[in-house]
LOTOR-201730 format. One record per residue (C-alpha): x, y, z. Coordinates in steps of 0.05 Angstrom, whole numbers, plus 32768, in hexadecimal, padded with zeros to 4 digits. Layout:
N
XYZ ...
END
This chain:
1231
843686C37C79 846A86BD7CAF 849986F87CB2 84E086EA7CA7 850C86EA7CE7 854687197CEA 857186EB7D12 85AB86CA7CEA 85A886857CD6 85E086737D02 85BB86867D3E 857F865B7D28 85AE86227D1C 85C8862F7D65 858286257D82 857A85E97D54 85BA85C47D67 85B785D97DAE 857885B67DB7 859E85727DA2 85D085807DDB 859D856F7E15 857B85397DE8 85B885107DE2 85D0851E7E2A 8611853E7E09 8638857A7E21 864385997DDA 863685937D91 866285A57D55 864B85AD7D0A 868585957CDF 868785A07C93 86AF856C7C6A 86D985927C37 86ED85567C06 871D85817BDC 874685977C1A 873C85587C40 872885807C7D 86EC857D7CAF 86DD85C77CBD 86B585DE7CFA 8679860B7CE0 8653860C7D23 866485FC7D6A 863886047DAA 867786167DD1 868886507DA6 867186987DB4 865C86A77D6B 861186947D7D 861086DA7D98 864586F57D6C 865C86E67D25 869586B77D24 86C986C17CEB 86FD868F7D02 86FA86437CEA 871186057D0C 872485C97CE5 874685867CE8 8766855E7CB2 874785197C9C 878B84F67CA6 8784850C7CEF 874584E77CFA 874284A17D18 874F84697CE4 870A844B7CE6 86EB848F7CD2 871D849E7C9B 870D845B7C7D 86C484677C80 86C884A97C5D 86F4848B7C23 86C284537C1D 867B84727C2F 8645843D7C3F 85FC84487C47 85E5844D7C7C 8620846E7C98 863384577CDC 862C84837D19 8674847F7D38 8683848D7D83 86CD84987DA1 86E9849C7DE6 871F84D17DF8 872884E57DAD 875285257DA3 874385527D66 877D857F7D59 876985BF7D35 872185C47D53 872D85EE7D95 86E885E27DB2 86F185977DBC 870D85727DF7 873D853A7DF1 871F85127E2B 86D485167E13 86AB84DD7DF5 869E84F07DA9 866384DC7D7E 866884E77D33 862284EB7D10 862784EF7CC4 860685267C9B 85F385107C52 85D9852F7C17 85A485157BE8 85D784EA7BC5 85E884CC7C08 862B84EA7C05 864885047C4B 8653854D7C4F 866485517C97 8656853C7CDB 8632854D7D19 866385427D53 8649853B7D9A 8676853C7DD7 866985277E1F 869185157E5A 865F84DC7E65 864684A47E38 861784C47E00 85D784A97E01 85B784897DC2 8573846E7DB7 853884707D82 852084B47D94 856284D47D96 857A84B97D55 853A84D07D34 854785177D4B 858F85177D3C 858284FE7CF7 855085387CEA 8582856A7D01 85B9854B7CD7 858985507C97 857E859B7CA3 85CA85A47CB1 85D285847C6C 85AE85BF7C4E 85D185F17C7A 861685D77C60 85FE85EE7C1D 860485AE7BFA 85C685AF7BD5 85C585F87BC2 859785EE7B8D 855F85DE7BC0 8577860E7BF7 854B864B7C05 857186707C3D 8534869D7C48 850486637C4C 8534863F7C7B 853C86797CA4 84EF86837CAA 84E486387CBD 851E86367CF0 84FE86747D0E 84BD86507D17 84E486137D35 850A86427D65 84C686647D79 84A9861F7D89 84E3860B7DB1 84E2864C7DD9 849886417DE0 84A385FD7E00 84E186127E2C 84B7864E7E45 8488861D7E67 84AD860C7EA7 847285E97EC3 845F85C17E84 842085CA7E5E 83E7859B7E55 83E585667E1C 83AD85887DF8 83D185CC7DF6 841285A87DDC 83EB858A7DA3 83C385C97D93 840085EF7D8F 842485B97D65 83EA85B77D33 83EB86057D28 843786087D1D 843985CC7CF2 840E85F27CBD 843F862A7CBD 848085FF7CC0 846D85D47C89 844286017C60 840D85CE7C61 83C385D57C4C 83A785AC7C87 83C285827CBE 83A285547CF2 83B485397D34 83A284F07D4C 83A984CF7D8F 83BF84897D93 83B084587DC8 83A8840A7DC7 83AC840D7D77 8371843D7D77 837C84807D56 834D84BB7D68 834A84F77D3D 834F85337D73 835A85717D4A 8363858D7D05 838485CD7CED 838485F77CAC 83A986367C98 8370865C7CBC 837B86397CFC 836085FE7D24 831D85DF7D0D 82E585ED7D3C 82B685B67D23 82E5857D7D16 82BE85397D13 82DA850C7D48 82EE84CA7D2D 830C848C7D4E 832E84567D20 834384117D33 838A84037D15 83B383C97D11 83F183B37CEB 83C883A97CA5 83A383E67CA9 83A484017C60 83A7844D7C6C 83DC84847C80 83CC847B7CCB 83D584317CC8 8418843A7C9E 843684687CD7 841C84397D0E 843C83FC7CE8 8481841B7CDA 848384507D18 84A684807CEC 849C84C07CC1 847884B27C80 847C84E47C46 844684D37C12 845C84F67BD1 843584F37BAB 83FB84D87BD5 83DF849B7BB6 839F84777BCB 83BC84387BAC 83F6843C7BE3 83D4845B7C1E 838C84427C11 834A84657BFD 832C84597C41 834784997C61 8323849C7CA3 832E84E67CAC 831384FC7C64 833E853B7C65 832285517C20 82ED85787C43 831D85A57C61 834B85AE7C26 833C85E97BF4 835E85C87BBA 832E85897BCB 835C85567BC2 839B85357BE3 83DC85407BBC 840E85347BF3 8410851F7C3A 844685187C72 843784F27CB4 846384F07CF1 845B84C47D2F 845A84E57D75 847C84BC7DAB 847284BE7DF4 849984A47E2D 84BA845A7E24 84B284677DDC 8468845F7DDD 844284767DA0 841184AF7DB8 83FD84D17D7B 840684DC7D2F 840C85217D0D 83F585247CC4 83FE855E7C95 83DD85627C4F 83ED85867C0E 842B85AC7C09 842285F67BF7 844C86197BC4 846786627BCE 8420867B7BB1 83FC86547BE6 83DF861E7BB8 83E185CF7BB8 83EB85A77B7A 840F85717B56 845F856A7B5E 845785987B9F 8472856B7BD7 848E856D7C1B 84D5856C7C12 850085337C31 853D855E7C41 851785957C63 84CF85887C73 84DC85447C93 851385587CC0 84EC85997CD2 84AD85707CE7 84DC853C7D0E 850085717D35 84C085967D41 849C85597D5F 84DA85477D85 84DE85847DA8 8496857F7DBB 849E85397DD2 84D885507DFE 84AF858B7E1B 8475855A7E2C 84A085297E4E 84C385637E73 8480857A7E8A 846A85347EA2 84AE852D7EC5 84A485737EE6 8460855A7F02 847F851C7F1D 84B785467F3F 847F85727F5F 845B85397F78 849C851C7F97 84A985607FB5 846785657FD6 8474851D7FF4 84B9852C800A 84A28570802B 84688553804D 84868519806E 84B3851380A9 84CA84D08090 851084C48070 850E84D38025 854C84C27FF7 855584CA7FAA 858F84A57F8D 85AB84A77F44 85AB846C7F17 85F4845F7F2D 85DC84597F77 85F6849C7F90 85C984C47FC0 85B985067FA0 857F851B7FD0 856F8514801A 85338537803C 8538854F8081 851C850C809F 855584E58079 858985158094 8572850A80DA 857184BF80D5 85AE84B080A8 85D584F380B2 85F785138072 860384DA803C 85FA85097FFF 862584F37FC6 863384B07FE8 861B84687FD4 85D584567FE8 85F184188009 860684418043 85BE844A8059 85B583FF8066 85CC83D680A1 85FF839E809F 85FA836180CB 860B831880CF 85D0830880A4 85D6833C8069 860783718058 85EE83BB8047 860483AA7FFF 85D5836C7FFD 859B8393801B 85A383CA7FE8 85A983977FAD 856A83757FC8 854283B77FC1 855D83C27F7B 854D837F7F62 850383837F7B 84FD83C77F60 851483B27F1B 84E883747F1C 84A883977F2C 847983A47EF5 846E83EF7F01 84B284037F1F 849884037F64 849F83DF7FA7 847783EF7FE5 848183E38030 84B983B48026 84DB83A8806C 852583A98070 855D83C580A6 857B840A809A 85B5842780BE 85B0846B80E6 85E2849F80EF 85F6847B8132 8606843E810E 85C5841C812E 859383EE8108 8550840E80F7 851883E180E0 84F2840680A9 84BF83F98073 84D984158030 84AD842E7FF4 84D884367FB7 84CB84517F70 84F284547F32 8504849B7F16 8506849A7EC9 852384CD7E99 84FA84F07E63 850584AF7E36 84E7847D7E6A 852E84647E7D 854084537EC5 856484917EE3 856684847F2B 853584757F65 8510849C7F9A 8500847B7FDB 84DB8488801D 84E684648060 84B484588096 84D7844C80DA 84B6840A80F9 84DA8416813A 84A384418159 846E8410813E 849383D7815E 849D83FE819C 844F8410819D 843D83C48195 846983B781D3 844983EC81F8 840383D781E5 8410838E81FA 842883A8823D 83EE83D68249 83BA83A08237 83D78376826F 83D683AD82A3 839B83A382D5 83A583E48300 838D842582DD 83B984508306 83F7842982F3 83E2842682AB 83DA847382A7 841F847B82C5 843C844C8290 841D84758255 843484B88271 847D849D827A 847884848230 846584CC821B 84A984E88239 84CF84BE820B 84BE84EE81D6 84FC851C81CD 84F3856481E9 84B485528213 84B185688257 8477854D8273 8438851C8263 83F985168288 83B384F58288 837385198296 833584EE829B 82EF84FF8290 82C0850782CE 827B84FF82AF 8253851882ED 827E855882F9 828A856282AC 82D3856D82B5 8318855082A4 833E853E82E3 8389852F82E6 839684E482F0 83E384DA82E1 841B850382D2 846684F582BC 849A852C82BD 84E3853782B0 84DC856782ED 84D785328326 84BD85658353 8480856E8329 844085528344 83FE853C8328 83CC85748335 838F8561835D 835F858C8335 8332858682F9 832885B582BE 82E485C18298 82D9858B8262 82C285BF822C 82F985F78233 834585FE8230 837785D98205 836585948222 831885A48221 831D85B981D8 833C857881C3 830A855081F2 82CE857081D2 82E68569818A 830385238193 834085398165 838A853C8174 83A985808179 83F0859A8172 840985E08184 844D85F58179 8445863281A2 8407863181D0 8414867F81DF 840A86938197 83CE86698185 838F8691818E 835B865E817E 836B863281BB 836686518200 838D86298233 8392862B827E 83DB86368292 83DE860182C9 842985F182BC 845F862382AE 848D862A8272 845D86018240 846D861881F5 845C85DA81CD 842185AA81DE 8401856A81BF 83BC855481DB 839C851181C2 835884FF81DA 834F84B781FB 830F849981DF 82FA844F81E2 82D8843681A5 82A883F981AA 82B683D28166 827783A98174 824383E18180 82698415815D 826284458196 8298846D81B7 82A5848181FE 82CE84BE8210 830184B08244 833184EE824A 836B850D822B 83B485008226 83E5853D8224 842D85448219 8451858A8225 849685A78210 84B885E88228 84D085F381DD 84AF861181A8 849B85E4816B 84B885A78192 848D856F8173 84848553812F 844B8534810B 846684F18117 846784FE8166 841E850D815E 841284CB813A 843784A4816C 841184C181AA 83CD84B48182 83E28471817B 83F4846A81C6 83B5848A81DB 8388845881B5 83AD841C81D8 83A784428219 8359844C820F 835484018205 837A83F2823F 835E8424826E 8319840F825D 832B83C4826D 835183D882AD 8311840282C2 82E983C482B9 8319839882E3 831D83CD8318 82D283D48323 82CE83868322 82A18381835F 827083B48345 826E83918302 826A834D831E 822E83668344 820D83828306 8220834282E2 81F5831E8314 81BD834482F6 81CE832A82B3 81DA82E482CC 819282E682EC 817482FA82A7 81A082CB8282 818B828E82AA 81478292828C 816882868247 818282418258 814682278283 811D81F28261 80DF82098287 80DA82518272 809F8282826F 809982CC8257 808282E1829F 80C282C082BF 80EF82E4828D 80CF832C829C 80D0832082E9 811B830A82E0 812C834C82BC 8108837582F0 812B83528326 8170835F8307 816583A882FB 814783BA8340 816D8387836F 81B38381834C 81B783C38329 819983EA8362 816384118337 812D842A8366 80F284198334 80E983F482F4 80AF83DC82C7 80A483BB8286 807483D18252 806183A2821A 804083AC81D3 7FFD839281C2 7FFA838A8177 7FB0837F8171 7FA383BE8198 7FE083E3817C 7FF083FB81C3 802783F581F7 801A83F0823E 803983E58280 8030839F8298 8067838B82CC 808A83B58301 80B283BD833B 80A883F58370 80768410833E 802B84268351 7FFB83FA833B 7FD084338323 800A844982FA 8010840782D6 7FC4840982CA 7FC6845082A7 800984498281 7FE584328240 7FF4845A81FD 7FEA844C81B4 8025843D818B 80148475815D 801584A88193 804884DB81A5 805584B981E8 809884AF81FB 8090846081FF 8077845D81B7 80AF848C81A4 80E3845A81BE 80C18423819C 80BF8445815D 810A845C815F 812784208184 8153844F81AD 815D845881F9 814284998212 815884B98253 812684E6827B 813B851B82B0 810A854F82A4 80C585568282 80C0854A8238 80818557820C 8083850F81FA 807184F98242 802784EF8258 801E8530827F 7FE6851782AB 801184D782C2 804E850582CA 802A853282FC 800284FE831F 803A84D28330 806F8507833C 80A084F18305 80C285348304 80E885138345 810684DB831E 813C84CF82ED 8126849582BC 8142846F8281 8118844A8250 813484138225 811483EE81EB 810B83A481F9 811C837A81BD 810F833481AC 813A8324816F 813783608144 80ED836C815C 80DE83A38190 80AA838281BD 80A683BA81F7 80D283E48221 80F683E28267 80F08421828E 8122842A82CF 8131846582F9 814784858338 812A84BC8368 815984FA835C 816184FE83A8 818484B883A2 81AA84C28362 81A784FD8334 81BF84D882F3 81BF849882CE 820A848682BB 821B84738274 823084308297 81ED842382B5 81CD8435826F 81FC8402824F 81EC83CF8283 819D83D8827C 81A683D28232 81CD838F823A 819983748268 816183848238 8188835F8202 818F8323822E 81438326823E 8137832481F3 816582EA81EB 813E82C68221 80F982D781FC 811882C281BD 8134828081DC 80ED827381F7 80CD827B81B3 810682508191 80FC821A81C7 80B0821681BF 80BB82178173 80EC81E28173 80C081B5819E 808681C0816C 80B681B38130 80D28172814D 808881608159 807781748112 80B2815180EE 80A681128114 8060811380F8 8078812580B7 80A980F180B2 807780BD80C1 804880D9808C 808380D98059 809280908065 804C8080805E 804180A58020 808280917FFF 806B80498008 802780587FED 8042807E7FB1 8069803E7F9F 802E80137FA1 800580487F7B 803080467F3F 801D7FFC7F35 7FCF80027F38 7FAF7FF57EF2 7F70801B7EF4 7F5980617F03 7F26804D7F3D 7F6080227F5C 7F8F80617F5B 7F58808E7F7B 7F47805F7FAE 7F9380557FC0 7F9D809F7FC5 7F6580A87FF9 7F7A806D8022 7FC3808A8023 7FA680CE803C 7F7E80AC8071 7FBE80888088 7FE280CB8098 7FA680EB80B6 7F8181118080 7F3A80ED807D 7F148127805D 7F1C81458018 7F0B813A7FCE 7F3381267F8C 7F1A814B7F4C 7F3781387F0A 7F3A815E7EC8 7F0781497E93 7F2E815D7E54 7EF081527E25 7EC681837E4C 7EFF81B17E65 7EE681AA7EAB 7F0281937EEC 7ED181657F0F 7ECE81457F54 7EE080FC7F4E 7EE280E17F93 7ED380FE7FD8 7EE880EA801F 7EBB80FD8057 7E6D81008053 7E7181518050 7E9E81488015 7E7481107FF3 7E3881407FFA 7E5881737FCB 7E7F81457F9D 7E4A813E7F65 7E42818E7F64 7E8A81997F62 7E9581A47F15 7EB581E27EFD 7ED281FC7EB8 7F2181FD7EB8 7F1D82477EA4 7EF182567EDF 7F01827E7F20 7EF4823F7F4B 7F2B82307F7A 7F3A81E97F58 7F42820D7F15 7F6B82467F35 7F9A82147F53 7FA581EF7F14 7FB5822D7EEE 7FE682467F25 800682017F2C 8012820D7F75 7FF381F17FB4 7FD182217FE1 7FB78224802B 7F7282468033 7F658258807C 7F1E82708070 7EFB82538036 7EBB827B8043 7EDE82C08038 7F0182A27FF9 7EE182BD7FB8 7EF6827E7F95 7EC9824E7FBA 7E8282407FAC 7E64825A7FF1 7E2B822D7FEB 7E5181EE7FE4 7E838206801B 7E448214804C 7E2581D48038 7E6781AB8049 7E7B81D68084 7EC181DE8069 7EEA8215808C 7F3382088079 7F5381DD8043 7F9481CF801F 7F9181C97FD5 7FC881A57FA8 7FCB81A57F60 7FD7815E7F3B 8006816A7F04 803081387EDC 806481567EAD 803C81977EA1 7FFC816C7E95 7FC181847EC2 7FA581457EE1 7F79815F7F1C 7F76817F7F60 7F7881627FA6 7F5481857FDD 7F6581758027 7F35818B805C 7F5881AD8095 7F1B81C680B9 7F22819780F7 7F6E819580F5 7F7E81CE8126 7FC381B68130 7FD181CD80E4 7F9E820280D4 7FAE8233810B 7FF6823480F3 800D826F80C3 800E8261807B 805982528077 8055821C80AF 801681FE808D 803D81FA8048 807881D7806F 804881A98091 802381968051 8063818F8023 806581488035 802481418007 804181617FC8 806D81287FB4 803480FA7FC1 800681247F97 803A81257F60 803D80D77F60 7FF180D27F60 7FEF81017F21 802280D67EFE 7FFD80957F11 7FBB80B27EF8 7FDC80CB7EB7 7FFC80887EAC 7FB680647EB3 7F9980947E82 7FD280897E52 7FCB803C7E57 7F81803F7E4E 7F8D80687E0C 7FC1803C7DF2 7F977FFD7E00 7F5C801C7DD9 7F8C802F7D9F 7FAD7FE97D9E 7F687FC87D98 7F537FF87D63 7F917FEB7D3B 7F8D7FA07D46 7F437F9D7D2D 7F567FC67CF4 7F977F9D7CE3 7F667F5D7CE3 7F367F7A7CB0 7F747F8B7C81 7F9A7F467C87 7F707F197C5F 7F677F4B7C26 7FB27F527C21 7FBB7F077C24 7F8C7EFF7BE8 7FAF7F387BC1 7FF07F137BC6 7FD37ED17BAD 7FB37EF57B74 7FF57F1C7B62 80167EDB7B4D 7FDF7EC37B1B 7FDB7F077B03 802A7F057AF4 801F7EC27ACE 7FEA7EDE7AA6 800C7F1B7A91 804C7EF97A81 80267ECB7A50 7FFD7F047A31 80357F387A2D 807F7F3D7A21 80B07F707A43 80D97F777A82 80AD7FAB7AA1 807B7F787ABB 80AC7F587AED 80BE7F9E7B06 80757FB87B13 80607F747B31 80A07F7A7B5F 80887FBE7B77 80407FA57B83 80587F6C7BAA 808A7F967BD2 80567FC77BE8 80227F927BFB 80577F6E7C21 80667FB07C45 801A7FBD7C56 801A7F757C6F 80577F827C9C 80357FBC7CBC 7FF47F947CC6 801C7F5C7CE8 803E7F937D17 7FF77FAF7D29 7FDC7F6A7D38 801B7F557D63 80077F917D8F 7FCB7F777DAE 7FCE7F487DEB 7F9C7F167DCE 7FC97F107D90 80057F0F7DB7 7FF27ED27DE7 80157E967DD3 80447EBA7DA5 80897E967DA4 80CA7E8E7D7C 80DE7E597D4D 81287E5B7D51 81507E3F7D19 81997E4A7CFF 81967E7F7CC5 81C97EAD7CA2 81BC7EF87CB3 81DA7F0F7C6F 81A17EEA7C49 816B7F0C7C7A 818A7F4E7C74 81957F4C7C2A 814C7F337C21 81367F6F7C49 81607FA07C21 81447F837BE1 81007F947BFA 810E7FDD7BFC 813F7FE57BC5 810D80057B98 80F380377BCB 813A804A7BDA 814A80567B91 811080827B88 813380B17BBA 817780A87BA4 8189807D7BE0 81BD80487BE0 81BA800D7C0F 82027FEF7C1D 82077FAE7C3B 82507FA67C52 827D7F6A7C45 82817F5B7C91 82357F477C91 82437F117C5F 82797EF57C8E 824B7EEB7CC6 823C7EA37CDF 81F87E827CE3 81D37E927D23 81967E7B7D47 815B7EA67D3C 81107EA97D2A 81167EBC7CE0 80D27EDE7CD3 80D87F097D10 81207F1D7CFF 81097F2C7CBC 80D87F597CD7 81087F7D7D03 813A7F8C7CC6 80FD7F9F7C99 80E37FD07CCB 81277FF07CD8 813C7FF17C8E 80F980137C7E 810580497CB5 814A80557C99 812F80607C52 80F5808C7C6B 812180BA7C95 815D80BF7C6D 816B81007C44 816B80FC7BF8 81A880DA7BD7 81C680BD7C19 81E2807B7C2C 81C880457C5B 8201801D7C77 81F67FD57C94 82317FB77CB8 823A7F797CE4 826D7F637D19 827A7F217D38 828B7F2B7D82 82907EE37D96 824F7ECF7DB5 82277F087D96 821C7F267D55 82157F747D4D 81F07F907D12 81F47FDE7D07 81C780007CD6 81DA804A7CCA 81B580807CA3 81BE80CF7C99 818080F67C9F 815581097CD5 816D80FF7D1D 814C80E87D5F 814E81147D9B 817380F47DD9 813580F47E04 810E80CD7DCD 814480967DC4 812580687DF9 80DD807C7DF1 80DA806B7DA2 80DA801F7DB7 809A80267DE2 806C80327DA6 803B80657D8B 8076809B7D8F 809880BB7D57 80D380EB7D5A 80C681357D5F 80F981417D28 80D181517CE6 80EA81577CA1 80E281A07C8B 80D481887C41 80A981497C41 807781247C6C 808E80E27C88 805480AE7C9A 8058807C7CD2 8031805F7D0E 806A80607D3F 806780147D4E 80997FF97D21 80D67FFE7D55 80AA7FE27D8E 80A17FA57D66 80ED7FA37D5B 80FA7FA97DA3 80CA7F727DB7 80E47F407D82 812C7F507D97 811B7F467DDF 80FE7F037DCE 81427EF07DAE 81687F067DEE 81887F3F7DC7 818F7F8C7DD0 81787FC77DA1 818C80127DA6 819280507D80 81C680817D75 81C180C47D56 81FB80FB7D4A 81FB81397D24 821F81427CDF 821681867CCC 823A81C87CE4 81FA81EF7CE1 81DA81FE7D26 819282027D08 819C81BC7CED 81B781A07D2B 818281C27D57 814681A47D2A 816681607D1F 816A816A7CD6 81AC814C7CC5 81C181107CF3 81E380C97CE8 81B1809A7D0F 81C980527D1D 819D801A7D33 81CA7FE77D58 81AD7F9D7D60 81D17F6C7D8D 81BC7F227D84 81D77EE57DA8 81F27EAC7D7B 81D07E737DA2 818D7E707DC4 817D7E4C7E03 813A7E2F7DE5 81337E257D9B 80E97E1B7D9D 80AB7E3C7DB4 
END
């Protein structure tokens, strides 16, 4: 249990009310009690009085008649809710602590009956701020004050109130005692523990809320924080039927008394029962936790109010007048503390930025007054503290300073994140001069997320523009001495500088030598000396390649410096280095130094300025040096030109290229000797083959394995230059000693052709002539080897292009010939004609040996069908292989890819006896495949074709690709021929069978008539006609199928014509419908002939043929319609033509089959899932041929009617329409 505090209640009320002063940005707060009997407002608490520390016995009051008229009226006629009233400069006589000129806000205090019992009076010299969060806090304070005023004495427990206010005060002290803020988890943990104590709750839980997802982060009981709380995440929306969703929806405190699952749902995601000793939820209270910008960050829920004995039960609830405001005040204080912590973090970040930058930084208030300037801003603008921010902007004829300031403000408020970056404008320095600057500005918000001012940092662009001008001037300079004088003069422009000078690197002497100096002392001359490149201040910077600034060189023990100049205290040294962007390499040129006689004379901005200037100087100096040494460079460029000429010559040879390289390095670059070593891939060696001024014996001996440790092999493996001026263990010791290589300096450079290293170039001098090979010479040699590689690559490319042109011309001729042959091939009628045509076509393009093998499906073998060349004919009869075997033909068919076999004798897939017998060495094998159907294999003999077989596989594939299309056409032609043969056989068989059925059917029809007459004479009843009609209908249907079959054969079709006469289509269609009416009724199908059919005029047709067409189509509609569907028959007169549309709903026809079904012997792949549908697939073929005889058209449409993807995919529920277009007249009316 909590110990009762000894502090008076008035002191606790002071802590409570004092917190509202800062929350509402007011100056003071008073608690006024309304005495209705005496018509007075009496002050019972004031933040300005001394009694928070000592007891106050005096009382201040004001009569109601002295209050403003609006407030008097409201008190006489109370309304709910009572309005919050504000007044400007309202005097309150009788209350000594109020000020007459202050702004006042009256916040009503009500009891349970909504009667006004007093006011909270806030005073401020400025406008009193109001928003949702402030109003919520003030209302909570007012509710507690209601009890404090003693109006609800029956519910007032002074001891308990004191205890709870003590907890609240302790929480406030805890938060205020964290000057640097505490983390969010610590805030929430502390909040959870204190909630249990504050509300006398049995259990409470904390939830994080983000993007309408609530995550349970912690749970607390009377014993403390739960260590094994199950982590849960719940998706919330406006309709979530639980306590969390209710708080999220209303964003306010919810007091569930009593807790009802009907109201708050039974799907409590937390399931707090497991943590409740009472085992049941009797009451609950939940309060939202808001972050900045009134964003909901969390929800706090407390369960089961405990009585004085520490037990929960019915009728024990969290009170509205005390527990609710306590919880609201409690969370509000925590929110303010959290926001304060975040604000402190932001201010720290801003402070770090301000302290670390020399650039101007200004903070302005929301009213545009400057409230902070860093030293950089003071230096640029002077003292503008308390003045308008507009004074920092420049006015000219284009824009005023006010326009420029407004422009920044507008863009800041228009930005999504309250920030603008690098916005260029013109500022005004303290001398009234324009300063071109880039501004980065951020909004500063208060703890409630509202605009409270801005912070901006300016980047002076004057130096950047000056550096750009300097850089352009330096790049145009052609004299290195003049360039160095210009750069040192620019260095003297830095304030407090006394001298600036350049030291350039002497590579041979390893020193830094003075080259240029500018000094404010005109008598000072540039020293004619050098300093070591690795010691002293400048040597330290040169070796480390990093700028260095010392504010006092005498007190810096880490850097030893040579005192060449007197009175140097501050010093900046920048390395001068040229960076080649193409190669990524760098070249050290020297250092650039600026001195001052004063301590700490320079800033970091000065270092950055000199660093930029040094980078520009490095580029300019490098270019100037190249220009100054133009004659030497031109001489060396002649060497490059000598090599480069070999790249443009049309008559080039590798030997010429190598000789040009050796001439260039010895004659033009003045190397005393040079030799080229080349790689032999077959032998895996590198050997010296070409040389200038080299002993022939040396060239003969210099042969080494690429896998050895020899230096030549090492250069090849690593692809790097290697400089030799002394013995190295990777050198051949015998050759080194025999030829006195210790007397020479040498350079070995890899020789590349494209990306491939093909050898090395080695050049050198006698040490008596020259002791070192300079970096310039190394780069020039590397450049020459690259040019040599280009020449060699050009030679290979030139030869390859010649070969490619020759091959392409040949391939084009072959392609034209084979394309023409392919067209003829598709028109041949027999298999023998097709095979003969294939071989003639191959001979026409230069392939006169080979064999065509075809698949025998019956035997599952592939068999040689026809051979070209005597050697192939000799093995044709033996070339029979199983399709599942390892033979090359079967393997190629399985892989479905063409293949070039360079050596058939070594390929295990060949029959070695047959290969040896036919003397076949190389061949190209192409599979013949037509739409996934394996047809055969074409083998092309390349044994005698040296032009092709000696190429690599990729080149052979490219050369032979022209045959692939021809092979595909050949496969299609053979497949079509096989298909036609099968169809002719099928048609002949069907026709012969149909002839056998025709006469019996005719006899049956004749006898049916006699049978009908006999039955009618012998028996009475209506069923006789029905059954006879069924028999006749089925016999007629069988006869129609026989007639369809007979029409298929050519011998039956010869001489078939049309007997054109005028007829009504309605009579023909109705007769056909009657033929199938009984069959349709059996399946519940109704056939509807629409009225527009009956309005169609007579047209010229062959009636029997058109009857057969409609019979076939209506029969199909009945067969393929689903049970109890409708068949629609419509007709349209379009003028010169008649359109008949017959639609049914049942199985559909896939798009790829809608043309093929008219070719015969093909039925749709769509199958009925319940019943089998019989058919031959020739009905629509007959319809097409009869309609064509009439000069008409027939087509099929099929569209899905179901929403089921399964039915759509399997074509189970489609509306299929057959459209028939017939002309009204015919050109001929007879056969």
